[in-house]
TIPASE-594013 format. One record per residue (C-alpha): x, y, z. Coordinates in steps of 0.001 Angstrom, whole numbers, plus 524288, in hexadecimal, padded with zeros to 5 digits. Example, Ala and Ser with C-alpha at 12.3 -4.5 7.8 and 13.67 -1.06 7.14 Angstrom:
<pts>
8300C7EE6C81E78/835667FBDC81BE4/
</pts>
This chain:
<pts>
8371286F4986002/833818634585AEF/83A5985BA584DD3/8327385AA284321/82EC484CF383FF8/83404847EC83429/82B078488A827C8/8284383C9481E43/8218683F8D810CF/81AD9833F2809EE/81641835817FC4E/80BEC82B2A7F849/80301828A27EC45/7F505828C87EE7C/7F1B181A9A7EF53/7F19D80ED87FB8A/7FFAC809947F59E/805E7817367F6CE/7FE3881AB180428/7FCD080F3880BF0/80E2280EEC80E1E/80D5C81D0980F47/8031281DB481AB4/809A48118C821B0/8172881921821C0/81139824DB8256B/8096681EF8832E5/818BA81A1B835F8/81F118276D83234/815E882F6483BCE/8157F8254D8467A/825798294384662/823EA83543846E9/8262D83AC9837E2/81CC3845A0831C0/816B683E35824A5/812158446E818E6/80B6F83D8880DAF/80E44842907FFE9/802CE83FA97F595/7F8D7846027EB9D/7EA7D847287ED35/7E6C8839157E964/7F199833677F2C4/7EBC483D337FE68/7DF0E837527FDEB/7E582829E680209/7EA1182DDB80E9F/7DEB482D318172E/7E548823BE81F1E/7F275829D08211A/7F59F82D5582F7B/7F1AD83BA5833A9/7FEC283E7D834DE/8031483E6B82683/8022B84AFB81D45/7FC64849908110A/8025E8522880557/7FC29852987F8BD/806AE8535C7EDA2/801B4855A57E007/806F1849557D7FC/803EF842777CB3E/805C8838017C358/80539834397B507/7FC92829867B7E1/7F0FF830E87B8DB/7E9C083B227B109/7E9B483F507A29D/7F52884598799D8/7F2C3852B77A087/7F49C84C577AD8D/7FFB48468E7AA29/80603853ED7A4BF/8055485A157B13B/80B1B84DC87BB09/818518538F7BAA4/8147F860317BF42/80B8E85A987C94C/817B6852E87CE68/8207C85CE07CDDD/816E2866C37D539/8141985B4B7DF94/82455859997E107/824EA867DD7E3C9/81B52868C27ED81/8208D85D1F7F540/82DAB864B27F3A5/82924870767F983/821928676F80535/82ED586025808BD/836FC86BBB8098C/82E33871678133F/82AE58664681AA8/8381E85B8581741/8341484E2C818BA/83D8D8437181F3D/8395B83B0F81560/832618383E8087E/82AEB82A12805B9/8233F828AD7F93E/81A0881EFF7F7F8/816E681F757E957/80D25823E47E0AB/80E2F831587D77F/809398399A7E51C/816E68365F7EB03/81F6783C547E00C/81E8484A087E6CB/82345846997F32E/82E6783D847ED5C/831F2847547E3BD/832C5851BA7ECC3/83B498494E7F6A0/84443845877E9FA/846B4853BC7E69A/84879858657F62B/8505D84D2E7F7B1/8498F8484C80335/84A31839E6809DA/8408383283800DF/83BEF823FE7FFCC/8312A81E167F7F0/828E6811117FBE7/824D38072A7F1F7/818C97FF867F56C/819377F7357E975/823557ED187E3C1/824FC7F6CB7D6C0/827B6803C77D827/81BB080DC17D62F/81EEB816EB7CCEA/8229B823147D73A/829C781A477DF88/83330816F57D285/835628242A7CEE6/838F8827467DC9F/842A881C4A7E0CF/84DBD820417DB51/84C2482BF97E0F5/84919829877EF6C/851D7825BF7FA50/84ABD818BF7FF2D/83F91810267F71C/836A3808668000B/830577FC347FB91/824907F7507FE6F/823477E95B7F7DE/82FF87E1EB7F68B/838537E3367EBC5/833747EEAC7E570/838AA7F0377D8CD/842907FCA07D8B1/848888053D7CFCD/856AA801607CCE2/8602A806F97D88A/855778092B7E202/854E3800537EE51/8479A7FD9B7F575/845187FBB7804D3/83A627F0E68062C/831AE7F73C81012/8252A7F20A80E0A/818A57F8CC80CDD/814BA800B781889/807D57FCD081D5D/7FD4E8061B822F3/7FC9B8050683205/7EE147FD2983113/7F42B7F2E482891/801E37F0B283128/7F8317EF3683C7D/7F3B37E5038380C/8005F7DDBD833B7/7FF3F7CFA2833DB/7F1847D05783858/7EDFF7C19483D01/7E92D7BAEB83180/7DB727B1FE83228/7DC867A71882798/7D2327A5DC81D57/7C99079B5E821DF/7B9F779722822A7/7B6177A35D829EB/7B3C47B21A82608/7BFB17B7CC81CFC/7C3B17C4B281897/7C9E17C8EA80BD1/7CDBC7D659808CE/7D0137DA697FAF7/7D6057E6BE7F8AB/7D92F7EC987E9C8/7E11D7FA167ED8D/7DDBF8066D7E71A/7DEC9801657D9C8/7DC0B7F6287CF21/7D13B7F0017DAC7/7C7BD7EF017D071/7CBAD7DF6F7CD40/7CC947DB057DB38/7BE8C7DF667DB74/7BA897D7C37CF8C/7C1777CB657D3AE/7C13D7CAFE7E1E0/7B4217C8817E3F2/7B00D7BE797DB99/7BD117B6B17DF1B/7B85C7B7D57EDB8/7A9917B30B7E9CF/7AF7D7A7837E236/7B5AF7A21F7EFF9/7AF807963E7F4EB/7A34279AB17FB72/7A7287994180A6F/7B2B27A07D80863/7AB4D7AB3E80198/7A1F57AB2280CA9/7AE037AD048187F/7B2977B85780F62/7B1217C73D81364/7B7617CF668085C/7BC5E7DD868097C/7BF547E2957FCC3/7C4597F07D7F822/7BEF57F2DA7EB57/7BD197FECD7E429/7B211808297E4B9/7ADCC804337D786/7AE107F70E7DA2B/7A9317F5E47E656/79A137F3DA7E506/79B9A7E9E17DC3D/7A6567E1D97E4D0/79CC07E2B57EFF5/791F67DD067E941/79A7C7D2227E3E5/79D677CF1D7F08E/7908B7CE957F637/789C57C9627EB8E/7948A7BD8C7EC75/792F77BB8E7FC48/79F567C0E77FF91/7A0197C9A080B19/7A7F07D62080613/7AB4C7E2C980A00/7AEFB7EB517FEA4/7B3E07F7BF7FFAE/7BC0A801C07F702/7C6008046B80239/7CAAD7FC8880F63/7CD5E8067481925/7D0937FB6882197/7D96D7F0C8817B7/7E2657EC928247F/7D7937E98982BAC/7D0257E138820BD/7DD0A7DE1081BC1/7E14B7D5AF829C4/7D26E7CF8B82A24/7D3EF7C9AC81C6E/7D9777BCF481970/7DB857BF4B80BC6/7DDC27CCFD804D8/7DD307CE9A7F666/7E3207DB377F2B2/7EB807E1CD7E5FF/7F9B47E25A7EAA5/7FC9A7F02D7EC86/807E37F2A07F5A1/7FEDF7F6EC8025A/7F6AE7EAF87FFC0/800297E0C18005A/807477E6D980B4B/7FC187E8A881344/7F79E7DAD880EA4/806127D660813D4/807197DC118200C/7F9327D832824D1/7FB577CB0D81E65/7F2357C58981604/7EFFD7BCEF80AA4/7EDB47C3EB7FF80/7EA4A7C2EF7F12B/7F1247CD3F7E9F8/7ECD97D2D67DD4E/7F7337DD3C7D6D8/7F0B27E7987CF99/7F5867E5787C2C8/7F7D87F2E17BD24/7FF587F8407C8AE/80C5A7FF1C7C5D4/817917F30E7C222/80D127E9377C601/811297EBF47D5A7/8062E7E5F27DC21/80ACA7D9C37D784/817AE7DD197DD00/8121D7E0597E92A/80BF67D47F7EAFE/817257CB347E9D2/81AF27CA977F838/80D2C7C5A47FD11/80CD07BC637F156/81C077B7EA7F1F1/8196E7B52B8016C/80D047ACD77FEEF/803147B642805AD/7FD047BC717F7F2/7F7877B7687ECA6/7FAA17BF647E16C/7F0F17BF587D488/7F38A7C9DE7CAE5/7E7CB7D0127C40E/7E79F7C7277B7A5/7E5F67BBC27C048/7DD047C2227C7E8/7CEAB7BABD7C5A8/7C1E07B68B7CE5D/7C9D97A8E67CF4B/7D86F7ACA27D0E2/7D38F7B4897DB22/7C8467AB8A7E2E7/7D42E7A0347E266/7DE1B7A8BE7E85E/7D41D7ADEA7F400/7CE3C79E8F7F5B8/7DD46798277F6C0/7E0687A3A480189/7D46F7A36A8089E/7D28A79461808A1/7E01B7926180DA2/7E195794D581C23/7F03C791A081C1B/7F25B7986E81045/7ECF27A4DF8147C/7F5DA7A61582152/801FC7A28E819A3/7FD497AE5A80F53/7FA527B74E81C4A/809407B3DC821E6/80FF87B4E3814CA/8082C7C39D812EE/80DD57C83681FF2/81D597C0F481BF0/81ECD7CBE18125E/817967D7C481968/81DFA7E28C81DD4/816B77E9428293E/822EC7F2CB82D07/823437F82B82135/81F14805C7824BF/828A28063D82F1E/832268014D82695/82ECB80CF181C76/82EDF816D5828AF/83BF9811B182BE0/8411B8141F81E2B/83C058228781EEB/842468249D82BF7/84F24820588252A/84E3C828D88194C/84AF48345A820C9/857F98319A82821/852A882E4583552/85A3A8244383DEA/853BC8181C84251/8544181EEF8517B/84E7D82B6484B7F/8430382415845C5/8403281CBC85245/84207827DA85BA5/83862830418524A/82F0D824A785222/82E1882403860AC/82CF28312F861E2/82163833E485678/8179F83222862A9/81ADB83FFC868AB/
</pts>
């Protein structure tokens, strides 16, 4: 009789910042012969289209005090408790070898159940400041893996710097050859994340249009804009002679990033990791209302290395952004230095490091891990 494969339960909220690292870990663990389940809520399940087919998606009820009216808030503890009890029953039926939380309120039921059942458990925090859920569970888990270093942790809690896992599509382009900017066609990628992208749609197009004419004529812009902003952004580019592809979501961000001379982005943890691993000069605009101002912290390593220009929202104007873009695209050697600096802080093997910690958490020896990995193709 074949021994049943070990089970990893991952728990994550419904944003790319939580889901991309979970997806990256799932890809590695499946290849190593594990079974993988993802615990999330109905909102999170909508973001799982790119997950490997082998991942079983479990929807569990959860809730947050941050949404809904007074009546909805009254029901939050009951909904969360129901989700925890549901996960406890599932985990008793199919006992996980390890449980990993990636943050977001939908991760509460799985982490709560793992805590009550005393199962091996850990969290991975993508940002330099713990999210609310991870802050609650940091003292209650066996390991805290940190995507950004240093990460502010509660007193008495030690973190392990793994970096932020990147998806296979990003890792395939790790260190992709960089063509420095010059008097020929150049590409620029503008990505704003799922929240707060409107300011980029307001400021980036006029800043690009204000560049020297010969530079504008050479630019090919890929601009990710929310549905409600897309038409006006597209029209503005067209009326000002800028070649642009404006879409609400790019399914091929890693490919577009690897072709870009410059990336303009929010400094969400996953975006920063992708920029570092692929190795591109960037202008980062932290989302000013991010909890604990964590996007400012996320950008620090790239800024310190000389790989990025960080512009706070309070200082983001057409003039400041135009000047930053022109400074990078008019300096071939400077852009190459930024490219190399981005690679210097990259953690392309973050998913493998995290996978190793999961297997260590589950009590596997190094030899057992390697044997399982070699035999996973059977």
